Structures are given as structure tokens and as C-alpha cells.
C-alpha positions as CSV (number, residue, x, y, z in Angstrom):
1,M,0.0,0.0,0.0
2,K,1.3,3.4,-1.0
3,V,0.3,6.8,0.4
4,R,0.8,10.3,-1.0
5,S,-0.4,13.6,0.4
6,T,-2.0,16.7,-1.1
7,D,-3.4,19.9,0.4
8,P,-6.4,21.1,-1.6
9,D,-8.5,24.0,-0.4
10,L,-12.1,23.6,0.6
11,S,-13.4,25.1,-2.6
12,T,-11.7,22.4,-4.6
13,I,-12.8,19.7,-2.2
14,Y,-16.4,20.9,-2.3
15,N,-16.4,20.8,-6.1
16,R,-15.0,17.3,-6.1
17,I,-17.8,16.2,-3.8
18,K,-20.5,17.8,-5.9
19,N,-19.0,16.3,-9.1
20,E,-19.0,12.9,-7.4
21,Q,-15.2,12.6,-7.6
22,I,-15.2,12.0,-3.9
23,D,-17.6,9.3,-2.6
24,L,-18.7,10.1,1.0
25,Q,-20.6,6.9,1.5
26,P,-18.4,3.9,0.8
27,D,-19.4,0.6,2.4
28,F,-17.0,0.8,5.4
29,Q,-18.3,4.2,6.6
30,R,-20.7,4.5,9.5
31,G,-23.1,7.1,8.1
32,E,-23.5,10.8,9.1
33,V,-23.8,10.7,12.8
34,W,-22.3,14.0,14.0
35,T,-24.5,16.2,16.2
36,S,-25.3,19.8,15.2
37,S,-23.1,21.2,17.9
38,K,-20.1,19.1,16.7
39,K,-20.6,20.2,13.1
40,K,-20.7,23.9,14.2
41,L,-17.5,23.3,16.2
42,L,-15.7,22.1,13.1
43,I,-16.8,25.2,11.1
44,D,-15.7,27.4,13.9
45,T,-12.3,25.6,13.9
46,I,-11.8,26.3,10.2
47,L,-12.9,29.9,10.4
48,R,-10.3,30.4,13.2
49,E,-7.8,28.9,10.8
50,W,-6.8,26.2,13.3
51,Q,-5.6,22.8,12.2
52,V,-8.0,20.1,11.3
53,P,-7.0,16.4,11.3
54,P,-6.2,15.0,7.8
55,I,-8.6,13.1,5.6
56,H,-7.7,9.6,4.3
57,V,-9.1,8.6,0.9
58,I,-8.7,5.6,-1.4
59,L,-8.0,6.1,-5.1
60,N,-10.3,3.9,-7.2
61,D,-9.2,1.9,-10.2
62,D,-10.2,4.7,-12.6
63,D,-7.5,6.9,-11.1
64,I,-10.0,9.7,-10.8
65,T,-12.6,9.0,-8.2
66,Q,-11.9,8.6,-4.5
67,E,-13.6,6.9,-1.6
68,V,-13.4,8.4,1.9
69,L,-11.6,6.0,4.3
70,D,-11.5,8.4,7.3
71,G,-12.9,11.9,7.6
72,Q,-16.4,11.4,6.3
73,Q,-18.0,13.4,9.0
74,R,-15.7,16.4,8.4
75,L,-16.3,16.4,4.7
76,C,-20.1,16.1,5.1
77,T,-20.0,19.0,7.5
78,I,-18.0,21.1,5.1
79,R,-20.4,20.2,2.2
80,D,-23.5,21.0,4.3
81,F,-22.1,24.3,5.5
82,M,-21.3,25.4,2.0
83,D,-24.9,24.3,1.0
84,D,-26.3,26.6,3.7
85,K,-27.5,23.8,5.9
86,I,-25.5,24.8,8.9
87,K,-25.4,28.1,10.7
88,I,-22.4,29.5,12.5
89,N,-22.3,29.5,16.3
90,G,-20.5,32.7,17.1
91,N,-20.7,32.2,20.9
92,L,-18.1,29.5,21.2
93,K,-15.2,30.0,23.6
94,P,-12.7,31.5,23.3
95,Y,-14.8,34.4,22.1
96,N,-13.9,35.9,18.7
97,N,-15.3,39.3,17.7
98,D,-15.4,38.5,14.0
99,L,-17.3,35.2,14.6
100,M,-19.7,36.8,17.1
101,E,-20.7,39.3,14.4
102,V,-21.8,36.5,12.0
103,H,-23.5,34.4,14.7
104,G,-26.4,32.5,13.1
105,S,-25.2,33.2,9.5
106,T,-25.1,30.6,6.7
107,F,-22.2,30.4,4.3
108,S,-23.9,32.4,1.5
109,R,-24.6,35.3,3.9
110,L,-21.0,35.6,5.1
111,P,-19.0,38.7,4.3
112,K,-16.9,38.2,1.2
113,K,-13.6,38.2,3.1
114,L,-14.7,35.5,5.6
115,K,-16.2,33.4,2.8
116,L,-12.9,33.5,0.9
117,K,-11.0,32.6,4.0
118,F,-13.2,29.5,4.4
119,E,-12.9,28.5,0.7
120,R,-9.1,28.9,0.7
121,Y,-8.6,26.9,3.9
122,A,-6.5,23.8,3.0
123,I,-6.8,20.3,4.5
124,R,-4.2,17.6,4.2
125,I,-5.5,14.6,2.3
126,F,-3.7,11.3,2.3
127,E,-4.5,9.3,-0.9
128,I,-4.0,5.5,-0.7
129,Y,-3.2,3.6,-3.9
130,E,-1.6,0.4,-5.1
131,Y,-3.0,-1.5,-2.1
132,E,-3.5,-5.1,-1.4
133,K,-7.0,-6.5,-0.5
134,G,-7.8,-5.8,3.2
135,E,-5.2,-3.1,3.7
136,P,-7.6,-0.1,3.5
137,G,-10.0,-1.8,6.0
138,E,-7.2,-2.6,8.4
139,L,-6.1,1.1,8.2
140,F,-9.6,2.2,8.9
141,N,-9.9,0.1,12.0
142,R,-6.6,1.3,13.3
143,L,-7.5,5.0,12.7
144,N,-10.8,4.5,14.6
145,Q,-9.7,2.4,17.6
146,S,-8.4,5.3,19.8
147,L,-9.6,5.5,23.4
148,T,-12.2,8.1,24.4
149,L,-10.3,10.7,26.4
150,T,-11.2,11.3,30.0
151,G,-12.1,14.8,31.2
152,A,-8.7,15.2,32.8
153,E,-6.9,14.1,29.6
154,K,-8.9,16.7,27.6
155,R,-8.2,19.4,30.1
156,N,-4.5,18.6,30.0
157,A,-4.4,19.9,26.4
158,Y,-5.0,23.5,27.7
159,V,-1.5,24.8,28.3
160,G,-1.3,27.4,31.0
161,G,-0.8,28.2,34.7
162,T,-3.7,26.1,35.9
163,R,-2.4,23.0,34.3
164,K,1.0,23.8,35.7
165,Q,-0.4,24.1,39.2
166,I,-2.1,20.7,38.9
167,K,1.0,19.0,37.6
168,E,3.0,20.4,40.5
169,F,0.6,18.8,43.0
170,V,0.8,15.5,41.2
171,N,4.7,15.7,41.1
172,Q,4.8,16.5,44.8
173,L,2.7,13.4,45.5
174,N,5.1,11.3,43.3
175,D,8.2,12.8,44.9
176,L,6.8,11.7,48.4
177,N,6.2,8.2,47.1
178,V,2.5,8.5,47.7
179,G,0.9,6.3,45.1
180,K,-1.4,3.4,44.3
181,E,-0.2,1.2,47.2
182,F,-1.5,3.7,49.7
183,L,-4.2,5.6,47.8
184,G,-5.8,2.5,46.3
185,F,-5.7,3.9,42.7
186,S,-3.1,5.1,40.3
187,D,-2.7,8.1,38.0
188,L,-4.0,6.0,35.1
189,R,-5.9,8.3,32.7
190,M,-4.7,11.2,34.8
191,A,-6.8,10.3,37.8
192,Y,-4.6,12.3,40.2
193,H,-4.8,15.4,38.0
194,D,-8.6,15.1,38.1
195,L,-8.4,14.7,41.9
196,F,-6.5,17.9,42.4
197,A,-8.5,19.9,39.9
198,R,-11.7,19.1,41.8
199,L,-10.1,19.7,45.2
200,G,-8.7,23.1,44.1
201,Y,-12.1,24.0,42.7
202,L,-14.0,23.1,45.9
203,L,-11.4,24.7,48.1
204,E,-11.8,28.0,46.3
205,L,-15.5,27.8,47.0
206,K,-14.9,26.4,50.5
207,D,-17.7,24.0,49.9
208,L,-17.3,20.2,49.9
209,T,-20.9,19.7,48.7
210,A,-20.3,21.5,45.3
211,N,-20.2,19.1,42.4
212,P,-18.3,20.7,39.5
213,S,-19.0,19.2,36.1
214,D,-16.4,18.4,33.5
215,K,-17.4,21.6,31.7
216,D,-16.8,23.6,34.9
217,L,-13.3,22.2,35.2
218,E,-12.6,22.6,31.5
219,D,-13.6,26.3,31.8
220,L,-11.1,26.6,34.7
221,Y,-8.3,25.4,32.5
222,R,-9.5,27.2,29.3
223,E,-9.7,30.5,31.1
224,D,-6.5,29.8,33.0
225,R,-8.1,30.7,36.4
226,L,-5.2,30.1,38.8
227,F,-5.8,28.8,42.3
228,S,-5.1,31.4,45.0
229,D,-1.8,31.2,46.9
230,E,-3.9,30.3,50.0
231,V,-5.3,27.2,48.3
232,V,-2.0,26.2,46.7
233,T,-0.2,26.4,50.1
234,A,-3.0,24.5,51.8
235,L,-2.9,21.7,49.3
236,Q,0.9,21.4,49.4
237,N,0.7,21.1,53.2
238,A,-2.1,18.5,52.9
239,I,0.0,16.4,50.6
240,Y,2.9,16.4,53.1
241,T,0.4,15.4,55.8
242,I,-0.9,12.5,53.8
243,A,2.7,11.4,53.1
244,T,3.4,11.5,56.8
245,I,0.3,9.4,57.5
246,K,1.4,6.9,54.8
247,D,4.8,6.5,56.4
248,E,3.3,6.0,59.9
249,V,0.9,3.4,58.6
250,S,3.7,1.6,56.8
251,N,6.1,1.7,59.7
252,N,3.6,0.4,62.1
253,S,2.0,-2.2,59.8
254,V,-1.4,-0.7,60.3
255,N,-4.1,-1.9,57.9
256,V,-6.0,1.1,56.5
257,H,-8.5,0.8,53.7
258,I,-8.5,4.0,51.6
259,T,-10.7,4.9,48.7
260,K,-10.7,7.7,46.2
261,A,-13.6,9.3,48.0
262,S,-11.9,9.0,51.4
263,I,-8.6,10.5,50.3
264,F,-10.5,13.3,48.6
265,S,-12.3,14.1,51.9
266,W,-9.0,13.8,53.9
267,L,-7.2,16.3,51.6
268,F,-10.1,18.7,51.6
269,F,-10.5,18.8,55.4
270,I,-6.7,18.9,56.0
271,S,-6.6,21.9,53.6
272,M,-9.4,23.8,55.3
């Protein structure tokens, strides 16, 4: 199997779809299942000129038409937007004045400058050719077997001071050799990062009964709202206290059953 790459703009891609040079419904695709909000998020990404994942297509025997191996939802969304079937959501964070001004607009109603920006946006396309039977299907399965990210893993993509603070708490825990053997759970899928993000959030509110959603925590990272010095110091001291308790338990061979919920409560009340 051979692969080559091209970078056509969206105007070219749209015309190929309309001329049936690109087949959006090959047998191995799953159908158009994206929600309206997800489609609008892709359009917003393109209008901000941010990077979009590449498309994988298979070149047919006629050396002209292509079947979409991976990226069907993205191409369907682009086609539908340029067909005026999708309206822009100009209220997505981080706020952008240019996009807020065209909130609710369809493609044909965009200002000329913004319309050209969309049409000229280029997407990397990997074209597969000279392949053996079964190779495209195997590639499709490999491209679509990735794990669903946890909230903590998604938040970790937001580079900033908040992420740095959380990482420092986790590093302190590791430096003091406080881990799965004592806590009862590991940092798999960034579980410790999630623990400290929630702790910091509740300590700022001084309310253990609050129940922040993944969106609340994502906004914390996205807006880079730093924890106060008071909360940071309190959590650092609480981690040292937990490490001391762990050493005492270990040295005296005391059997203590700790859960994620109990360690959360311990850290919270020690920090208060």
C-alpha cells in the first residue's frame, strides 16, 4: 500500500464532492452521525484557521474518483455548511469578535472576506493507492480504535498556569512516594490530575458539597483561572500530611482501607 499527500483548499474539495469525484458513502463508513453542535465546532475551527485532522481517501481503479476512508463526518459537514444547511455559532469559547458578528449566518450570507477565508482553507488529504486487499479496511480500523479521552486528559491539552499548578501537586505526590499502594488507585488516565483539579475548585468555594461538572473544570483550564496562593499552600501542606500518615501506617504495619472518596475528603478537610 502506498500513500501520497495533497493539500487542496475547501473550494476544490467541495467541487469534487459535488462532481462525485469524492464518494462520501463507501461501504465501510458508518453514516452521518455527528450532532449539530459538533458540526458547528468544526466550522468554527476552520474559520479560526486552526488545524483540522487529515482526511484519508482511497483512489479507485479509474485513477480519478476517491472513496473516503477516514474523515467522512468532516467532509459532510463542510459540504453541508457550503450548502447553507449549517449556521455559525459565534458564541463558542474563546470568544472571537469576527465570529460573534456573524452568529447565526449561513455560508452564503458571510462577508466576502470571511467566505474567501473558508474557501481557501487547505486540508491535508492522504491518498491511498496500489494497495492489497484488506489493507484499507485494516487502516480504517486502526484509525478509529483510539480511546475516548477522559475529562482530565482533555483538560491537559490546555497549556497554562492552571495545568502547571495541577502538575506540581501530582509531582509532589510522586516525589513523596504516595501512590497506588497507599491511595488505592493510580494516576492512570490522569486520575490524580482530576483529583487535584476538583479539590482546588472546591477549596476556592470552601464548599465540599459542590459538584463541578467536566465543563466547569474545562472552563477553569481554558480561562486559566489560577488557584489562590492560600489554596496552593493549603494543598501542598495537605499532601505532606498525607505522606506522613502513609509513612506512619507503613512503619507500624497498620491496615488502612483508603478509597478515592476518602482520600478526597481527607485532603479537603486537612486543607481547610
